[in-house]
N, C-alpha and C positions, 0 to 999 in steps of 0.2 A: 500815942497818935497824931494830935492834931500839933503839937510841935513842931514833930516829924514833916507832916506835909504843907507849916506854912516855910519852915527853913527851907526844906527840897525847893517850892515853890518859888520861891524867894529866886535862891538857885538858878532853877533854871528860865526865869524869865532874865539875871542879870548874864548868863551863859549865851542865852541866843542871841541877847543883844548885839552885846558885845562881837559877835560872830560877825552877825551880820551889818553892824556897823564900821567894824573896822574890812568888812569887802567893799563896802558900795565906798570905803573914804579910798579903800586904795583903785577902786574903780573909777574913782574922780580924778584923779592923781595920774593914771596910766592912760586912760584917753578909751573910748567906746568900742575898740576894735575887740578889747580884751575880756570883754565884759562876760560872753558866753564861757570861752575857755574858762576864768577865772570861776568864774558860778558853779560852774561843774565841775572844777577837779573838787574844792570845797563841799560843793554837796557829795559828790560820790565818797570823800574823804571818811565826812562826820556819818554820815547815810549808810555808806553800803558796808562800812568795816564792822559797823556793829557787832552784826551775830556772831563775828571770829572773835571779838573782844569779848562779847555778852559768852560765850563760854569758856574764855580764858579766864574772867571773873567767876564764874559760878564754881570752875574746879578750884579754885582757891581762894573763895568765898572771902569773896573781899568787895564786896559793894563798897561799902562806904568809901574805902579805900581808892575805889577807882571813881570815884565820884569827886572826892576830895581833890587828888593831883587831877583829873581832867581839870575841876575850873583853875587848878593852879597854872594848866599851859593853856588853858583858856586866857589866863592875865598876861602870860609871858606872851601868849601870843600876839596881844592887842599893845602890847608894848614896841613890838619889833614892825611896828606899821609904816614909820617914817625910813628905816634901813634897807630891810630888805621883805616885800611884799610878798615875795611869793613864798618863801621860809617862815612871815607870818600865817600866812591861808592854810600851809599843811600843820602847824603847829596847833593853831585854831580847828584844826578838821580834828585831829588826831585828841586834842583835849575835849571836844565835842563828844566825840563819839564814849570816849571811856567816860563823860559826865553821866550821858543819858543813861548808857544801860547800865551803871552804879546806883545814880537815882532811882531808874526805873524799876529797876529789880527791889532793890528798897521799900519803895508806894505799893507795889503790886500786892509787898509780904506783911503790908502790916494789916491788913485787913483779910487775908486770903477767901475766895470765895466772893468779893463785893467788886465791884466796877466804880463804884465812888473818888476811894480815892484816885485809881489813875485819872480819872476824869476829870480831878480838883489839881492834882500834876502839870499834866498835859495842859488845859489852858493858860496856864503865862507864858508857855514859849510860846503861841500865835500873839501872843502881843509885847513878848521882845523882840519878835523878827521885827513885827513893823516900828517899832518904835527905834531898833537898832538901826534899821532900814532909811527911816525918818533924817535920824542925825548924821548917818553915813552921806549920805548923799548930800545932805547941804552944810557938808563938810564941820560938826559940832562935835565930833568927837574928843573927848578929852581922856586920852589911854592909860594915865599913872591913875586918875579919878576911879576910872573904872576898875582898874585890878587891885587898888585898896579895896573898893567895894566887896569885890569878887574874895579875896583870899578876908575879907573880917567876916565874911558869910560861910563859907567853908570851913571858917574857924570853927564857928556855933554849930556846924555839923555834929565835929566830934565828942561832941557834948552827951549826943543823943543815941541813944542803944539801936541797935542794927538790932529788925525780926531774925528770928532761926528762920533757919534754910530746908526746906525738908530733901529728906537724900531719898535717893532709890533703893527702893528693897527689892524691885523683880526686875529682869529686863522685860521693857513693852513690847509689843507686836506692833512692827511699824506699820506695817501696813493697815493696820485699825487707826492709828494715831496723826499718820500724814491725811492720811483723807480731809476729816476735820478742820485740820492746820491749813492743808491748803486751801480750801474753800473761806473758809475766814479771812485772810490775806487778801484772794481774792475780790475777797468785800470789802476789806482797807484801801488796798490800790484803788479799785473803782470810786471810793467816796471821795478817795484823795484826788483825781484825775478828775474828778466832776466839779470841783472846788475851783478848776483853773478852764475846764469846758465853760461853765456857768461866770461868764466874767459878763458883768453889764458895762454898756458907756457910762453912767454915770458915776461908776467908781474911779472914775478920772478925775473926779472934786476929791481933793484932799479932806476936807469931813466928810466925804459922804464914805471914803475909803477907810477911813477910822471907826464908823458906826458898824460896815461891816465886817471890820475885823473883829469889833465888840459883840457880834452876835455868834463871831466862830467861838471866840473866849468863852460864851455864856452859854453855848452849845453844850461844848464839850465840858465844862466845867457839871451844869447838870445834871449830862445824860446818862454818867454812870450814876449820881444821887437819884434821881427818877426812877434809873429801872433796876434799882436793889428796893425802890419801895412800892413799885405798880407791876415791876415784871420787864424779865430781858428781852424778851421776842415785841409785849406792848410799847413800849417807849422804842428802842432799835431800830425793827422792821415798821413800825407805826411814824416813825419818825422820818424814813427812808421814801414811804408812801407821799407821807404828807408832804412832803418838799417838792413832788412833783409837779403841782399846778402850783406850786408859791414859786418855785423856781421859773416855770415856763412862762411870768407871768412877770418877771422880773426887769423885763428887757424896758416895760412901759412903766413898770411901777415900782417906787424905789422901797417903802414899807415892804411889798409880796417881797422879792427880791432876797432885803436883809430875812425875814420870816424863814423865804425858803435856806435861807445858807446857817439859821440856829437851827432848824430840825435837821438839817443834813446831815449836821453835825452833832450831833446825840449818839450818831448811831456807833462811834467813834472808838469810845472807852469801854464802850459792852465789849464789842470788838476783840479788843485790843487784850482785856481781862479773860475773855475764852478762849483766846491764845494762851496767857499765861493756864491758866487752870489745865488745860491737856496738857501743858510742859511746869507743871507744879515744881519739880527739882532740878529746873534750867532756867530760873525765873531773866537771870540777864540777857540769856539767848532766848528765850520770848517775847523781850520788850527787842531786842536787835532785828527780829526776823520781825517783829510792826514795823520798826523804822524802815527797812528794809525794802517792805511793801508801799511805805508813804513815798518814798524815793522812785520809786517804778512807775507811779502814779502821776507824780509833779512830772520826772524825764523828759517827757516831751515840751514841755514849756521854757527844760534846764535847755533839750539842744536845738531849741525852736521850730518843732513841728508841727504846733500845734492848729496850724488853718484846717487840714482834714477832719482833726476833731470836733471843730465846731458847727459840723454840720449837722442841720436836725436830725437826721437820722441816729446818729450819734447819742446825739441827746435822750433819743427816745429810749433807745435801747440801754445805754446808762446805769441810770438805777436802777431799772429791773433785776438787769443782769446782780449787780449791790443785792438787790433784796433775793433775789434766790439764794443766793452765793452765802448769806449770813442766815436762812430758814434752815437750808439742809444743814449749812455747819453748827448751829445750835443744837439741832437733832443730835446729830451724829455726837457732840460733845456732851451732852446728857446724858445718850444711852453709856458713852466710854466713863464718865464719871458715876456712875449707876445715880444718873437725879430722876427724881419722879418726870417733873415738870418746872423750864428755865424759867413759866410766868409767876412761881410764885417761891420767892428768892425768900422765902421766910423760911422753908422748911429748911433744918440743920440740914449742914452738909452741902446744901446744893449752889449751883453756881452762883 
């Protein structure tokens, strides 16, 4: 399991770094006026297509192939940077989506019922986006070197065994399973939106922006591990609740803001794994739905309508909504999976 997490974690960092670096390098060449459309196209292709691609991957039991082929497409897209920018963005978006549903499906299945692998896999992606954005914006991208690193790392993943995928043995009652999934996705979208709503003036300083990214990385990496050890509800809901006062004080205090963002991100791998637990026979589709919720939360920032959402009334309501949706979602998932209590993950067969 450790080798798979390390390999796919490195690939996740590279794939997201390449995508961000190439897109921002293109923006630097084509002019500021194309920023929003280009970012929106890339974001919608790489995120919104994941549920559909996830269904295809699940139907063909081809998660590892999807991850490798997606990595290859990302490498190819980076080499198109100087010739056909729009084709580069399309290729990058499809490759990014394929990699994520493939690798995400594998990491969900490494330790079914545990949130740790999901968080460890997710964390390098945030760092990759940040590094790629910096490199692309400063025109420091080296496409062929990046492509080589991607291909070599993707080739290493071919030596790793793919965990088995549970197959459906009965037809689930959609009315029973759709409710908790919708609540969990609502909580994920709310947390994603909160990451954009709680932007602080001091984040414009490059060194402090890097600190913020590391807070997100640490929060996502530790969230699943801590939840498996101390309980899903305790860590996910506790992190959300305790993040509220820290985020509120983040405007004036850097330490408060950084701690608040780290606490906020503890819940993401737990909520993501809860979605997978409800859709065990469709792990790639589950990862696709989680991705769709994330982009839904970030959509206002992509289309430039964040101003109304930064009002104090939105800030006050956003995280309580996420907490409520997550709490009820956890209860329904626990019932659906015949779990006793989510707060004791050591019980065999529990979330």
